[in-house]
N, C-alpha and C positions, 0 to 999 in steps of 0.2 A: 712793510715791504721796501727793499732798497730801491733807489732811483733807477739803477740799471735794469733790474727786473721789471719795474713798472713801465719802462719806456719801450719794452720789446714789442714788435709788431709781428703778428703771425699771419701768413698767407692762408694757412689751413691747419687742420689738426695734426697733420704729419710733421709740420714745422715745430709744433709744440712738443711732439715726441722726440724730435732731434734735439731740441733745447734741453729736455729732461735728461737725455742720455749724456750730453756734454757737461751739464752743470751738476747732475745728481746721479752719476752712473751706478753707485752702490746703494742708493737709498731704496728701501723697500716701499713700494706703492701698493695700494689696494689690499690692505691686510684683511683677511677673512677667515672663516672657520673651515674652509675647504682643505682637507688634508692633502689632496693631490697637488694643489697649487695655492698655497696659503698667501702668496704675494708674488710680486714681480718687480725686479729692480729697473731703474731707468735704462741701463744698458741692455738688459734682457728684453724689455719691451721694444726697444729700437731694433734689436736683432730679429725679433719675431715679425715686426712690421716689414723689415727689409727682405724677408724671405717669403712674404705672403703672396706676392705676384707670381713667384715661381711655383708655389704649391697650387694656387688656384688655376694657373694656366695648365699645369701638368694634369690635374684631375678634370679639366674641362668645365670648370665652374662657370655658372651663368653670371650675368652682370649684376642682377639684383639678388642679394643674399640677406635673409632674415635671421634674427637672433632672438632667442627667448630663454628665460630661466631666472631664478633668484639672483640676487646680487653676488658676484664672485669676481675674483681676479681673472679667471678664465673667460668670463663674459666680456670684461673690459678689454683684455688682451685681444680677443677675437674681433671686437668692435673696431679697435684702432688698426688692427692688421688688415681687415677687409677694406676699410676706408683708405688706408695708405697704399693699397694695391690698385687703386683707381676703380674699384667696384663700388656699388651703391649699397650701403648698409641700411637695413630696415629693422630697427628695434621694435619688438612687440611686447605689449604689457603682459607680464607674467600673471597667470591666473585668469585670463579672459576665457570666456566660454568657447567650447570647441567649434561651434558654427561660426562665431565671430572670428576666430583664429583662421579658419578656412577662408572666410570672406576676405580677410586682410591679405593673406598669402596670394590669393588670386587677383584681387584688385591692384596689388602692387607689382604683379607679374614676377613674383619671387620664384626662382628656379631651384633655390637651395635653402634649407633651414639648418642653422646651427642651434643645438638645443642642449640644455643642461640634462644630465642623466636622470635627474629626478622628474623629468618631463618626458620620459621615454614612451609612456603609454599614449600621451597626446600626440607625440611625433609619429607613432605607429598608426594611429587612427587617421592622422592627416595624410600619411603616405598612401593609404588606401583610397581616401577621398580625392586626392590630387596625385594620380599615378606618375605624372611628369616631375614631381618634386623630389629632389635629392635631399637626404637628411644625413647629418653627421653630428655626433656628440661633441660638445665643446672641447673636452680634454683630448679627444682623438685628433681634433683639428690642431690644437696647440702642439701635440706631439709631432704631427706632420711638419709644423713650422719649425720646431726645434731640430728636426733631422734634415731639413732642406739644405742643399748645398748652393743652389742658385740664389744669389743675392743682388737685387737691383730695385730701384724705385722708378715706376713709370711716371710720365709727366701728368701732373694734375692741373687741368685748366681751371682758372678761377670761376668760369661760368658753368662748369660741369656739375651735375648733381652729385653730392657727396653722400647724403643721407635722406631717407624719407621717414617721416614720423606721422603716426595717426593721431588726430585730435581726440580729445577725451570722449566726444559724442554725448554730452550731457543733454542736448536738446534735439538729437537726431543721429543719423548715421555718421560714424567717424569719417573724416576726410583725410586723404593721404597728402601730406604737405611735403613738397620738395625743398630741400635746403642745399644750396651750392657751397663749394669750397669758399667762395668769396663771402657768402652770408655768414658762415661759421667763423672764418678768419677775422672778419671785421668785428663780430660780436665778442669773441674771446679776447681780442686785443684791447678793446675798449673796457671790458669788464675787469681785466687784470690790472688796469691802471687805477681803478677806483675801489675795488674790494679790499677790505682790511685783512690781508693774508700775508703770512711770513713763514719762514722755514721752521719757526718755533711752534706754529699752530698745529693743533690736533683736531681733525674733523671726524665726524661720525655720519656716514651716509645713511639717511633714513628713507629717502624717497626711492621709488623704482628707478633703475638705471635707464629705463626706456622713457623717462621723464626728461625733456630737454632742459628744464630748469636745473635739475640735479647735475646733468652732464656738463653744462656750460659754466657752472659756478664751482661747485665743490670738487668734482672730478678733475676738471681742467685746472682749477686752482692748485690742487696738490702737485700736479706735474709742473706747473709754472713756478711755484715758489719752493718746492721740495719739502712741503709739510707732510705730516703723518696723516694718513686717511684710513680709517677702519670702515668696513662695510657691514652694516647691520643685516642679520640673516632674515628676520621676520618681525612682524608686529609684536609677537610674544617676547622678543628679546630686547626691546627698546629700553625698558627701565634698567635691566641688568647691564646692558652695554653702556648706558649713560654713567652708571656708577663705576664700572670697571675701566672703561676707556678714557674717562675724564676729558671729554672734548672741550676745546676752547671756542669752537665755532660750529654752528649747525645751519643747514639750509633746509627749510621746511615749509609746510602749508598751514593755514590757520587751524585746521582740524587738530593737528598735533599740538600746537600751542594751547588750544582750548583744553585738550586732554591733560596736558602738564599742569595747567592752571588749576583745573578741578582736583587733580591729585594732591597738589600742595594745599589747597583750601580744605579738602576733606581730611587730610592728615592733621591739620591744625584743629579742625572741628572735633575730631575724635579724641584729641589730647586735651580738649577744653581750652585751647589757646588761640581760638580764632580772633577774639577781640584784641588780644595782645598783638597778634600778627598784624591786624588792620592798623592798630596804633603805631606800630613800628614802621610800617610801610608809609604812613602819612608823615611820620617824623623824618624818615630818610629822604622822602620826596622834597620836603622843605630844606633839609640840609644840602641836597644836591643843587638847589637853586642858588646857594651861596658858595658853591664850589667844594663842598664837603661830601664825601661818599662813605657812609658808615656801614655799607651792606655786608662787608666781610665780617665785621664785629657783630652786627645785629642778626645776620641770617646765615651764619657759618654752617650750622647743622642742616638747615633747610636747603641751602645750596648744594650740600653733599648729595642730596637726592638726584641732582642734575650732574653729578660728578665733581662739583666743587670748583671747577676752573672755567666754567662757561662764561664768556665775555660778550659774544656777538651771535645773534640769530638773524639770518636773512630770510624773510618770509614773503611768499607770493602765492598766486593761484586762486585767490578768492578775496572777498571783502574781509577786512580785519577790523574789529572794534578797537578804536583808539585807547579805550580803557585797559585793554589787554597789554598794549605796548607800555602804558604807564605803570601797570602792575609789575612787569618784568624790569622796567627801568629802575623802579624803587628797590628791586632785589639786586641791582648792580649789573643787570644784563641788558645790553642795548639791542632792541629789535629794529632792524632796518627793513621797512616794508618796501616792496617793489611791485612792479606790474609787468607782466609779460604775456605773450601769446605765441603758440608754436610757430605761426607764420612769420614771426619776427625774430626767430632763432634763439631764445624766445624773449629775452629781457628787453623791454622798451625804456623803463625808467626805474630808478632805485634811489632810496635815501643814502646819503653818504655819512660816514662816521664823523661826528662833530657837527654835522649839518642836517640833523634828523628833524624833519618837519612832520610831527605826529599828526596823523589824519590824511596826509598826502602819501603818494607812492614815489615821491622824490622828483629829481630832475631827469629829463630824458637823456639817454646815452648819446655820445657824440657820433655814433655810427648811424643814427637815424634822426629824422625830423618828425615832430608830433604837431598835429593841428586838430583843433576841435571844429568839426563841421556839423552843424545842426545837432549839437550836443553829443555827437559820436566821436570817439577817439580814432583818429586816422593817422597812419604812419607811412613814411617812405624812407628809403635809404639803402645802404649796402647790405644791411642785415635782413632786409625784407625778402621773403621767398618769391620766386618767379610765378608760383601758383600751385594748384592741386594737380596731382598726377592723373592724366587722362580724364580730366573733368573740366572741359572748357567752359561749361555753363556756370559752374560754381566759381571758377576763376574769374570769369567776366563779371559776375555779380559782386564779388568782394574786392577785386583789384581793378579799380577804375579811376580814370582821370588822374593817373599818376600816383594814386594813394591806395594803400590797403585799408579797407574799412573794417574795423575790428568787430563791430556789432556791440561795442561796450560804451556805456554812458560815462562821460567824464567832463572835467573842466580844468582850466589852468589858472593859477593865481598870477599876480603881477611879477613875482620873482621867477616864474617859469616852472613852478612845481605842478606836477600832474595829480589830479584827484580822480580815482576810479570809483564809480558809483553802482556798478552792476551791469547786467546784460539788458540790452534794449528789448529783446524778445520777452524778458520776464517782467517788464515794467507794468505796474498796475495803474490803469487810468480810471479815475473815479468819476462819478456823474457830475461832480462840481468842477471838473477840469483839473483837479490836483493829480500829480503823478507821484507814485510811491515806488521806491526800489525795494523789492522783497528781500534782497540780500542784506540790507541794513537791519531789517527786523529779525531775520533769521540769525544773524550774528549776535544780536542781543538775547534772543531766546537760548542760544547755545551756552550763554554764560551761566544759566541756571543748572544746578546739579540735578542730573537725572534725565535731562533732555538729550536723547541720543540722535534723533533725526528731526529736522524741521524744514518744512517747505511752506512758504507763504505765497498766496495767490489771491486774485480777485474772483468772487463768485456772488452773483445776484446782488451786486452793488455793495458787497461787504468785503473787507479784508479778512481772509480766512487763513488760519494757521493749522496745517496738518502735521501732527506730531506722533513720533514713536518714542516712548519713554521707558525708563527703567522702573517697573512697578514696585520694586523694593523701596525706591526713594520717592516715587510719585504714585501712590496707590490707586488714586481715583480721579474722576473729572473735577471735583471741587479743588483738589490739590493743584491740578493743572491750571484751573481758573485763577487761583491765587498767584501763580507764577506769571501768567499772562497779564493779570491786573498790575503786578509790579512793573512789568515791562511797559505797559501802557502809560503808567504814571510818569514815565520819562519822555514820552512822546507828545508832539502836538496832536490835537484832536483828530485831524484828518488822517493821521498815520496809524491810529490805534486799531488793534485787532478786534474784530467784531464777532468772529465765529471760530470755533475750535473743533477740529476733527481728530479723534484719537485712533491711531492705527494699532492693529494687533501684530503686524509684522514690519520689519524695517523696509525702507525704500531700496529699490534696486540701485546699485552703484557701479561706477566705472572702476577700472583697475586702480585708479589713483584716489578712490574713495569719495568721488564726487557723486552726488545724487543725480540720477537720470530723471529729468523733469519730463512729464508726459506732454 
């Protein structure tokens, strides 16, 4: 990234759109498979945003407006337009259950829903359940913006709420997080200074657009640096799009990295080349230590599976096994692990290119301060939310003494790098006083081929692993025991799994594919 682009400071997302229109007016952003709106240029996005207040005022739109649907240029254009008009945008996870959708609409006081045409049935049902709710298809809204004659930008006050995001709800009811223009502006300004992005980069958006991590990194990054960004349509098209779009950078979660790792290992195993792959990985890891990188020569065909040009992966959202980072590093792909939480807009810390401390989630961003209080990661700063919408009790519990208490276990080293260890609520406290983070064990289990879901918890004094497996690869309990025994051999005695429960069905998951823990 050039120095001029890196030093830009954004007050809000509308300022980012203005930047994109001035610097990259003819660049196609948000390329997708939607025939009605396959992309939008920087100039077009700015014009849509400039007309949004006129449209919303004319149709008498309410202040809180929700948006739902698969990833598309129309979704993103609507998101930026609503926010630029001084309304509050409420992104909802595509695919959530109807009752949860209704609950989110009502708890966030949304008076209008913008929806993708592929979700017309859900919108119709919702209209009957919430009669006061206005609904409009995304392309219809974009068409209104395109035809609007009244162009102006209302004032955006830094402390005003810009967006409200629902937490994933892995351990309870999702909470509605308020993010102000100042929160988002400070976050994206800081991230754009440190992320390895340039106009030459090609990104492939894999995470839901309702995911703050995706929005504030890859989506914002494309508008900031003028890079090419493709939107992936669904889970089924990931491998196809990786090959065809040939991304140089991805933003993802550990689950996707685990899946890609297994695909690579399985392909090598089927070809009878697994041992050769392992030897080549070890050899290149040694070569990299002395400044040589032979990945292009050693793994050209293998890297073609990922498009052939992938250089950087930014990963967050859960605990990540350091061995996975080392695996991809040996392939010539740098995995930069970060840590974030919706209440912090969301990124708190991330590893930097060339300063990648494997095992850590990197240095905290300049827009926030991190402190470890009684082993808990606590954060304060301009990027930290003012609280939960209409939930003073939850706000008081999490935002206290000037700090946001994340509920996550962590530590910091002498260089200031942050280490994320898992959720405090999930911590297993053994009879001998030892504490075990289940996420660490789950991540190790996921490395085994055939483990589809893993939840580790304490029961009757034993560490228990509840697993859902692919029976074609792991046919019976003895096969599971062999895998668990292998994991246990890498662990100290007090961390070893003592009980195994095999499930016949997968765990219930959130829209971002996180397991809902009971």
